[in-house]
C-alpha atoms as a printed R data frame, in Angstrom:
    type eleno elety resid chain resno      x       y       z
1   ATOM     1    CA   MET     A     1 94.564  80.261 117.700
2   ATOM     2    CA   ASN     A     2 97.049  81.173 120.430
3   ATOM     3    CA   ALA     A     3 95.968  80.906 124.045
4   ATOM     4    CA   PRO     A     4 96.401  83.863 126.405
5   ATOM     5    CA   THR     A     5 98.227  83.702 129.697
6   ATOM     6    CA   SER     A     6 96.560  81.208 132.039
7   ATOM     7    CA   ARG     A     7 93.878  82.651 134.283
8   ATOM     8    CA   THR     A     8 94.090  81.984 138.009
9   ATOM     9    CA   ALA     A     9 91.395  82.000 140.660
10  ATOM    10    CA   PRO     A    10 89.689  85.403 141.125
11  ATOM    11    CA   SER     A    11 90.278  87.013 144.496
12  ATOM    12    CA   THR     A    12 86.933  88.738 144.984
13  ATOM    13    CA   ARG     A    13 83.273  88.124 144.326
14  ATOM    14    CA   PRO     A    14 82.276  89.781 141.033
15  ATOM    15    CA   ARG     A    15 79.724  92.566 140.841
16  ATOM    16    CA   MET     A    16 76.677  91.314 138.981
17  ATOM    17    CA   ARG     A    17 74.406  94.325 138.557
18  ATOM    18    CA   SER     A    18 74.441  94.581 134.759
19  ATOM    19    CA   TRP     A    19 74.848  91.735 132.255
20  ATOM    20    CA   LEU     A    20 75.151  93.105 128.714
21  ATOM    21    CA   PHE     A    21 74.719  90.853 125.683
22  ATOM    22    CA   ALA     A    22 76.940  91.424 122.644
23  ATOM    23    CA   PRO     A    23 76.641  89.407 119.419
24  ATOM    24    CA   GLY     A    24 79.569  87.046 119.030
25  ATOM    25    CA   ASP     A    25 79.713  87.629 115.292
26  ATOM    26    CA   SER     A    26 80.447  91.364 115.616
27  ATOM    27    CA   GLU     A    27 83.877  92.441 116.823
28  ATOM    28    CA   ARG     A    28 82.705  96.072 116.876
29  ATOM    29    CA   LYS     A    29 79.734  95.358 119.150
30  ATOM    30    CA   MET     A    30 81.779  93.132 121.450
31  ATOM    31    CA   ALA     A    31 84.390  95.871 121.804
32  ATOM    32    CA   LYS     A    32 81.789  98.531 122.488
33  ATOM    33    CA   ALA     A    33 80.188  96.389 125.181
34  ATOM    34    CA   ALA     A    34 83.492  95.419 126.792
35  ATOM    35    CA   ASP     A    35 84.766  98.995 126.840
36  ATOM    36    CA   GLY     A    36 81.629 100.176 128.663
37  ATOM    37    CA   PRO     A    37 80.582 100.024 132.317
38  ATOM    38    CA   ALA     A    38 78.721  96.687 132.331
39  ATOM    39    CA   ASP     A    39 79.726  94.468 135.235
40  ATOM    40    CA   ILE     A    40 79.534  91.392 133.013
41  ATOM    41    CA   VAL     A    41 79.577  91.253 129.205
42  ATOM    42    CA   LEU     A    42 77.931  88.208 127.623
43  ATOM    43    CA   LEU     A    43 79.544  87.411 124.281
44  ATOM    44    CA   ASP     A    44 76.662  85.618 122.624
45  ATOM    45    CA   LEU     A    45 76.965  82.490 120.501
46  ATOM    46    CA   GLU     A    46 73.284  81.574 120.798
47  ATOM    47    CA   ASP     A    47 70.274  83.638 119.728
48  ATOM    48    CA   SER     A    48 72.081  86.596 118.158
49  ATOM    49    CA   VAL     A    49 74.145  84.429 115.792
50  ATOM    50    CA   ALA     A    50 72.619  82.698 112.762
51  ATOM    51    CA   PRO     A    51 73.273  78.922 112.556
52  ATOM    52    CA   ASP     A    52 75.551  79.202 109.524
53  ATOM    53    CA   SER     A    53 77.586  81.930 111.222
54  ATOM    54    CA   LYS     A    54 78.313  80.067 114.462
55  ATOM    55    CA   PRO     A    55 81.694  78.543 113.482
56  ATOM    56    CA   ALA     A    56 83.049  81.932 112.462
57  ATOM    57    CA   ALA     A    57 81.568  83.548 115.589
58  ATOM    58    CA   ARG     A    58 83.302  81.016 117.837
59  ATOM    59    CA   ALA     A    59 86.662  81.928 116.338
60  ATOM    60    CA   LEU     A    60 85.886  85.631 116.594
61  ATOM    61    CA   VAL     A    61 84.906  85.356 120.272
62  ATOM    62    CA   HIS     A    62 88.097  83.431 121.057
63  ATOM    63    CA   ASP     A    63 90.270  85.982 119.309
64  ATOM    64    CA   PHE     A    64 88.481  88.873 120.987
65  ATOM    65    CA   LEU     A    65 88.894  87.322 124.448
66  ATOM    66    CA   ALA     A    66 92.570  86.683 123.792
67  ATOM    67    CA   THR     A    67 93.198  90.417 123.337
68  ATOM    68    CA   ARG     A    68 91.638  91.437 126.656
69  ATOM    69    CA   ASP     A    69 93.059  91.774 130.160
70  ATOM    70    CA   ASP     A    70 89.614  91.887 131.808
71  ATOM    71    CA   ARG     A    71 88.432  88.381 130.940
72  ATOM    72    CA   GLU     A    72 86.963  87.772 134.406
73  ATOM    73    CA   ARG     A    73 84.041  90.012 133.391
74  ATOM    74    CA   LEU     A    74 83.816  88.667 129.848
75  ATOM    75    CA   TRP     A    75 81.535  85.647 129.717
76  ATOM    76    CA   VAL     A    76 80.195  83.570 126.833
77  ATOM    77    CA   ARG     A    77 76.603  82.503 126.308
78  ATOM    78    CA   VAL     A    78 76.930  79.105 124.678
79  ATOM    79    CA   ASN     A    79 74.255  77.182 122.822
80  ATOM    80    CA   PRO     A    80 71.910  74.910 124.816
81  ATOM    81    CA   LEU     A    81 72.992  71.388 125.673
82  ATOM    82    CA   ALA     A    82 70.084  69.829 123.799
83  ATOM    83    CA   GLY     A    83 71.228  71.370 120.510
84  ATOM    84    CA   GLY     A    84 74.528  69.501 120.331
85  ATOM    85    CA   GLU     A    85 76.686  72.602 119.832
86  ATOM    86    CA   THR     A    86 77.696  73.395 123.410
87  ATOM    87    CA   LEU     A    87 80.933  71.417 123.342
88  ATOM    88    CA   SER     A    88 81.984  73.009 120.052
89  ATOM    89    CA   ASP     A    89 81.401  76.430 121.628
90  ATOM    90    CA   LEU     A    90 83.438  75.540 124.692
91  ATOM    91    CA   GLU     A    91 86.309  73.956 122.784
92  ATOM    92    CA   ALA     A    92 86.598  77.125 120.730
93  ATOM    93    CA   VAL     A    93 86.458  79.732 123.507
94  ATOM    94    CA   MET     A    94 87.953  78.064 126.590
95  ATOM    95    CA   PRO     A    95 91.571  78.368 125.369
96  ATOM    96    CA   ALA     A    96 91.075  82.136 125.769
97  ATOM    97    CA   GLY     A    97 89.883  81.804 129.387
98  ATOM    98    CA   PRO     A    98 86.485  83.538 129.615
99  ATOM    99    CA   GLY     A    99 85.407  84.518 133.106
100 ATOM   100    CA   GLY     A   100 82.239  82.487 132.909
101 ATOM   101    CA   VAL     A   101 79.658  80.719 130.810
102 ATOM   102    CA   MET     A   102 75.929  81.357 130.578
103 ATOM   103    CA   LEU     A   103 73.911  78.211 129.887
104 ATOM   104    CA   PRO     A   104 70.598  78.841 128.118
105 ATOM   105    CA   LYS     A   105 67.533  76.599 128.335
106 ATOM   106    CA   ALA     A   106 68.803  74.879 131.481
107 ATOM   107    CA   GLU     A   107 66.427  72.230 132.789
108 ATOM   108    CA   GLY     A   108 67.779  71.515 136.241
109 ATOM   109    CA   ARG     A   109 70.937  70.767 138.174
110 ATOM   110    CA   ALA     A   110 71.911  67.862 135.889
111 ATOM   111    CA   ASP     A   111 72.454  70.315 133.024
112 ATOM   112    CA   VAL     A   112 74.837  72.422 135.125
113 ATOM   113    CA   GLU     A   113 76.651  69.255 136.191
114 ATOM   114    CA   ALA     A   114 77.058  68.254 132.538
115 ATOM   115    CA   LEU     A   115 78.458  71.690 131.734
116 ATOM   116    CA   ASP     A   116 80.798  71.435 134.727
117 ATOM   117    CA   ALA     A   117 82.206  68.169 133.402
118 ATOM   118    CA   HIS     A   118 83.080  69.809 130.082
119 ATOM   119    CA   LEU     A   119 84.586  72.855 131.790
120 ATOM   120    CA   THR     A   120 86.674  70.763 134.173
121 ATOM   121    CA   LYS     A   121 88.335  68.904 131.291
122 ATOM   122    CA   LEU     A   122 88.958  72.057 129.290
123 ATOM   123    CA   GLU     A   123 90.364  73.997 132.263
124 ATOM   124    CA   ALA     A   124 92.887  71.211 132.801
125 ATOM   125    CA   ILE     A   125 93.864  71.177 129.130
126 ATOM   126    CA   HIS     A   126 94.352  74.936 128.922
127 ATOM   127    CA   GLY     A   127 96.034  75.634 132.254
128 ATOM   128    CA   ILE     A   128 93.107  77.428 133.855
129 ATOM   129    CA   ALA     A   129 92.736  77.108 137.630
130 ATOM   130    CA   PRO     A   130 90.201  74.340 138.244
131 ATOM   131    CA   GLY     A   131 86.662  75.442 139.005
132 ATOM   132    CA   THR     A   132 87.258  79.136 138.306
133 ATOM   133    CA   THR     A   133 85.085  79.412 135.198
134 ATOM   134    CA   ARG     A   134 81.800  80.506 136.705
135 ATOM   135    CA   VAL     A   135 78.346  79.545 135.444
136 ATOM   136    CA   ALA     A   136 75.013  81.338 135.173
137 ATOM   137    CA   ALA     A   137 71.898  79.486 134.063
138 ATOM   138    CA   LEU     A   138 68.776  80.668 132.236
139 ATOM   139    CA   VAL     A   139 66.173  78.571 134.012
140 ATOM   140    CA   THR     A   140 62.672  79.248 132.611
141 ATOM   141    CA   GLU     A   141 63.062  79.121 128.841
142 ATOM   142    CA   THR     A   142 61.209  75.835 128.314
143 ATOM   143    CA   PRO     A   143 58.010  74.506 129.925
144 ATOM   144    CA   ARG     A   144 59.958  71.625 131.494
145 ATOM   145    CA   ALA     A   145 62.482  74.064 132.960
146 ATOM   146    CA   MET     A   146 59.733  75.796 134.924
147 ATOM   147    CA   PHE     A   147 59.307  72.669 137.041
148 ATOM   148    CA   CYS     A   148 63.042  72.457 137.817
149 ATOM   149    CA   THR     A   149 63.821  75.909 139.214
150 ATOM   150    CA   GLY     A   150 64.147  74.570 142.768
151 ATOM   151    CA   ASP     A   151 66.634  71.917 141.679
152 ATOM   152    CA   TYR     A   152 69.876  73.922 141.559
153 ATOM   153    CA   GLU     A   153 71.120  73.798 145.151
154 ATOM   154    CA   GLY     A   154 74.714  72.610 145.156
155 ATOM   155    CA   ALA     A   155 75.098  72.878 141.376
156 ATOM   156    CA   PRO     A   156 78.836  73.228 140.640
157 ATOM   157    CA   ARG     A   157 80.185  76.628 139.617
158 ATOM   158    CA   LEU     A   158 76.721  78.211 139.639
159 ATOM   159    CA   VAL     A   159 76.722  81.848 140.787
160 ATOM   160    CA   ALA     A   160 73.565  83.241 139.172
161 ATOM   161    CA   MET     A   161 70.185  82.262 137.744
162 ATOM   162    CA   SER     A   162 68.145  84.301 135.304
163 ATOM   163    CA   TRP     A   163 64.901  83.833 133.466
164 ATOM   164    CA   GLY     A   164 63.547  84.569 130.022
165 ATOM   165    CA   ALA     A   165 60.137  85.188 128.513
166 ATOM   166    CA   GLU     A   166 60.869  85.093 124.794
167 ATOM   167    CA   ASP     A   167 61.788  81.418 124.377
168 ATOM   168    CA   LEU     A   168 59.124  80.380 126.861
169 ATOM   169    CA   SER     A   169 56.548  82.388 124.956
170 ATOM   170    CA   SER     A   170 57.562  80.659 121.735
171 ATOM   171    CA   ALA     A   171 57.408  77.216 123.326
172 ATOM   172    CA   LEU     A   172 53.923  77.927 124.694
173 ATOM   173    CA   GLY     A   173 52.614  79.488 121.505
174 ATOM   174    CA   ALA     A   174 51.794  82.571 123.580
175 ATOM   175    CA   ARG     A   175 51.267  85.668 121.451
176 ATOM   176    CA   VAL     A   176 50.908  88.038 124.414
177 ATOM   177    CA   GLN     A   177 53.454  88.490 127.195
178 ATOM   178    CA   PHE     A   178 52.135  91.715 128.723
179 ATOM   179    CA   GLY     A   179 48.724  92.850 129.934
180 ATOM   180    CA   PRO     A   180 47.145  96.252 129.219
181 ATOM   181    CA   ASP     A   181 48.918  97.718 132.258
182 ATOM   182    CA   GLY     A   182 52.344  96.739 130.890
183 ATOM   183    CA   ARG     A   183 52.893  94.007 133.454
184 ATOM   184    CA   TYR     A   184 53.773  90.453 132.544
185 ATOM   185    CA   MET     A   185 50.895  88.024 132.145
186 ATOM   186    CA   PRO     A   186 50.571  85.471 134.989
187 ATOM   187    CA   THR     A   187 52.620  82.672 133.399
188 ATOM   188    CA   PHE     A   188 55.608  84.947 132.860
189 ATOM   189    CA   GLU     A   189 55.258  86.552 136.269
190 ATOM   190    CA   LEU     A   190 55.339  83.005 137.637
191 ATOM   191    CA   ALA     A   191 58.605  82.414 135.777
192 ATOM   192    CA   ARG     A   192 60.082  85.519 137.401
193 ATOM   193    CA   SER     A   193 58.991  84.342 140.856
194 ATOM   194    CA   LEU     A   194 60.238  80.788 140.341
195 ATOM   195    CA   CYS     A   195 63.645  82.085 139.261
196 ATOM   196    CA   LEU     A   196 63.889  84.267 142.364
197 ATOM   197    CA   LEU     A   197 62.835  81.436 144.679
198 ATOM   198    CA   GLY     A   198 65.125  78.954 142.970
199 ATOM   199    CA   ALA     A   199 68.103  81.282 143.191
200 ATOM   200    CA   ALA     A   200 67.450  81.919 146.881
201 ATOM   201    CA   ALA     A   201 67.194  78.178 147.533
202 ATOM   202    CA   ALA     A   202 70.474  77.605 145.667
203 ATOM   203    CA   GLY     A   203 72.227  80.513 147.385
204 ATOM   204    CA   VAL     A   204 73.055  82.310 144.131
205 ATOM   205    CA   ALA     A   205 72.179  85.687 142.615
206 ATOM   206    CA   ALA     A   206 68.830  86.153 140.866
207 ATOM   207    CA   ILE     A   207 69.184  88.193 137.671
208 ATOM   208    CA   GLU     A   208 66.174  89.887 136.047
209 ATOM   209    CA   THR     A   209 65.498  89.288 132.359
210 ATOM   210    CA   ILE     A   210 65.861  91.843 129.570
211 ATOM   211    CA   GLN     A   211 63.721  94.849 128.755
212 ATOM   212    CA   ALA     A   212 63.320  94.770 124.976
213 ATOM   213    CA   ASP     A   213 62.501  98.475 124.600
214 ATOM   214    CA   PHE     A   214 65.980  99.901 125.165
215 ATOM   215    CA   ARG     A   215 64.774 103.478 124.609
216 ATOM   216    CA   ASP     A   216 62.483 103.478 127.674
217 ATOM   217    CA   LEU     A   217 65.120 104.209 130.308
218 ATOM   218    CA   ASP     A   218 62.624 105.612 132.816
219 ATOM   219    CA   GLY     A   219 60.607 102.408 132.622
220 ATOM   220    CA   LEU     A   220 63.809 100.405 132.923
221 ATOM   221    CA   ARG     A   221 64.839 102.213 136.105
222 ATOM   222    CA   GLU     A   222 61.400 101.690 137.637
223 ATOM   223    CA   ARG     A   223 61.411  98.004 136.791
224 ATOM   224    CA   ALA     A   224 64.983  97.456 137.990
225 ATOM   225    CA   ARG     A   225 64.271  99.121 141.329
226 ATOM   226    CA   MET     A   226 61.081  97.085 141.696
227 ATOM   227    CA   VAL     A   227 62.783  93.728 141.172
228 ATOM   228    CA   ARG     A   228 65.743  94.719 143.333
229 ATOM   229    CA   GLY     A   229 63.254  95.379 146.132
230 ATOM   230    CA   GLN     A   230 61.975  91.825 145.665
231 ATOM   231    CA   GLY     A   231 65.443  90.296 145.953
232 ATOM   232    CA   TYR     A   232 66.908  90.387 142.461
233 ATOM   233    CA   ARG     A   233 70.599  91.287 142.363
234 ATOM   234    CA   GLY     A   234 71.046  92.390 138.756
235 ATOM   235    CA   MET     A   235 69.496  92.556 135.295
236 ATOM   236    CA   LEU     A   236 70.227  91.499 131.735
237 ATOM   237    CA   ALA     A   237 70.697  94.219 129.109
238 ATOM   238    CA   ILE     A   238 70.495  94.111 125.319
239 ATOM   239    CA   HIS     A   239 71.863  97.593 124.577
240 ATOM   240    CA   PRO     A   240 74.746  99.619 126.041
241 ATOM   241    CA   ALA     A   241 72.352 102.513 126.729
242 ATOM   242    CA   GLN     A   242 70.645 100.387 129.405
243 ATOM   243    CA   VAL     A   243 73.739  99.674 131.477
244 ATOM   244    CA   GLU     A   244 74.091 102.905 133.453
245 ATOM   245    CA   ALA     A   245 70.419 102.829 134.498
246 ATOM   246    CA   ILE     A   246 70.750  99.212 135.645
247 ATOM   247    CA   ASN     A   247 73.967  99.857 137.546
248 ATOM   248    CA   ASP     A   248 72.379 102.827 139.281
249 ATOM   249    CA   ALA     A   249 69.241 100.911 140.245
250 ATOM   250    CA   PHE     A   250 71.200  98.000 141.726
251 ATOM   251    CA   THR     A   251 73.762 100.136 143.570
252 ATOM   252    CA   PRO     A   252 72.839 100.701 147.227
253 ATOM   253    CA   GLY     A   253 72.477 104.364 148.155
254 ATOM   254    CA   GLU     A   254 74.363 106.137 150.924
255 ATOM   255    CA   GLU     A   255 71.420 105.953 153.330
256 ATOM   256    CA   GLU     A   256 71.018 102.218 152.714
257 ATOM   257    CA   ILE     A   257 74.735 101.632 153.292
258 ATOM   258    CA   ALA     A   258 74.756 103.705 156.472
259 ATOM   259    CA   HIS     A   259 71.751 101.806 157.851
260 ATOM   260    CA   ALA     A   260 73.285  98.449 156.950
261 ATOM   261    CA   ARG     A   261 76.473  99.377 158.775
262 ATOM   262    CA   LYS     A   262 74.459 100.378 161.842
263 ATOM   263    CA   VAL     A   263 72.691  97.009 161.787
264 ATOM   264    CA   VAL     A   264 75.983  95.117 161.588
265 ATOM   265    CA   ALA     A   265 77.504  97.279 164.322
266 ATOM   266    CA   ALA     A   266 74.509  96.682 166.586
267 ATOM   267    CA   PHE     A   267 74.883  92.916 166.326
268 ATOM   268    CA   ASP     A   268 78.673  93.134 166.667
269 ATOM   269    CA   ALA     A   269 78.134  95.021 169.916
270 ATOM   270    CA   ASN     A   270 75.866  92.228 171.162
271 ATOM   271    CA   PRO     A   271 77.553  88.980 170.141
272 ATOM   272    CA   GLY     A   272 75.298  85.982 170.489
273 ATOM   273    CA   ALA     A   273 72.132  88.064 170.614
274 ATOM   274    CA   GLY     A   274 69.184  86.889 168.545
275 ATOM   275    CA   THR     A   275 67.603  90.327 168.445
276 ATOM   276    CA   VAL     A   276 68.814  93.890 168.978
277 ATOM   277    CA   GLY     A   277 67.117  97.256 169.236
278 ATOM   278    CA   LEU     A   278 67.978  99.937 166.681
279 ATOM   279    CA   ASP     A   279 66.288 103.296 166.121
280 ATOM   280    CA   GLY     A   280 63.157 102.174 167.955
281 ATOM   281    CA   ALA     A   281 62.806  98.877 166.080
282 ATOM   282    CA   MET     A   282 63.613  95.306 167.047
283 ATOM   283    CA   LEU     A   283 65.838  93.543 164.538
284 ATOM   284    CA   ASP     A   284 66.601  89.844 164.314
285 ATOM   285    CA   ARG     A   285 69.161  87.739 162.486
286 ATOM   286    CA   PRO     A   286 67.488  87.936 159.058
287 ATOM   287    CA   HIS     A   287 67.967  91.717 159.216
288 ATOM   288    CA   LEU     A   288 71.676  91.138 159.826
289 ATOM   289    CA   ALA     A   289 71.888  88.833 156.797
290 ATOM   290    CA   LEU     A   290 70.169  91.450 154.633
291 ATOM   291    CA   ALA     A   291 72.563  94.129 155.844
292 ATOM   292    CA   ARG     A   292 75.623  92.026 155.121
293 ATOM   293    CA   ASN     A   293 74.351  91.116 151.661
294 ATOM   294    CA   LEU     A   294 73.704  94.768 150.864
295 ATOM   295    CA   LEU     A   295 77.236  95.716 151.868
296 ATOM   296    CA   ALA     A   296 78.631  92.861 149.791
297 ATOM   297    CA   ASP     A   297 76.604  94.035 146.799
298 ATOM   298    CA   ALA     A   298 78.135  97.479 147.283
299 ATOM   299    CA   GLY     A   299 81.616  95.963 147.318
300 ATOM   300    CA   LEU     A   300 82.096  96.868 150.986
301 ATOM   301    CA   ASP     A   301 83.230  94.836 153.970
302 ATOM   302    CA   ALA     A   302 80.533  93.936 156.460
């Protein structure tokens, strides 16, 4: 397998509204996902690939990556560290320089540090700028992981944390994830909250889990807007049809952008002030941080 041109450090923070999974054993599905509007495409070597098909999928993912010029947005979900296949995944795909790696079933900062050690060696071998392969972690997929969500501060390379209900449900023997009103049952709602709190503590983006019913786009938009209001910065997708709705829900509107700019301007006009008045309201420094984050999410300068 021939390696592509070496990838250097990215110059800007990536947009992380939509994260679309594509099975690593299907070149057609990977191409369809990569040619669409998803901010990040997750070429999957884990759940969507049968055990006997993983060696062939690794080669297919490498070859697919090697043909693309947009590898910064093409990430790979590897197999979990506990399964013993992570290094084989990385050795196969890193020569092609993916933009990042998603680590499933993470159980704390030590797992991200172990992944970082592998990535550091492979970046050096393949001429990739050190530290530029980003990492996202799925942090609630095992019962043990639930107790480690506040453990990720300072984890190397980590830019995002997401959560999952399916593997957790299986580990618990839970047959029901949702109540009669369509909302998650308390244990899974706790997982969502712990992911959000853990991501905030670590200073990384919180990414909402999938919606399995890809036909319900109205429900998807409602859910995406709800979690964005709580502090989530993006959402996982399992079907290309979900991407536009997710991107729309996580894109700040013109009124939000205008207000954020007014907040920043008000503080810029009063350097050193702890609070400022704006439109009849008193704003403090947390409002300024929110405004700057919103502008960053919109790809705008604060």
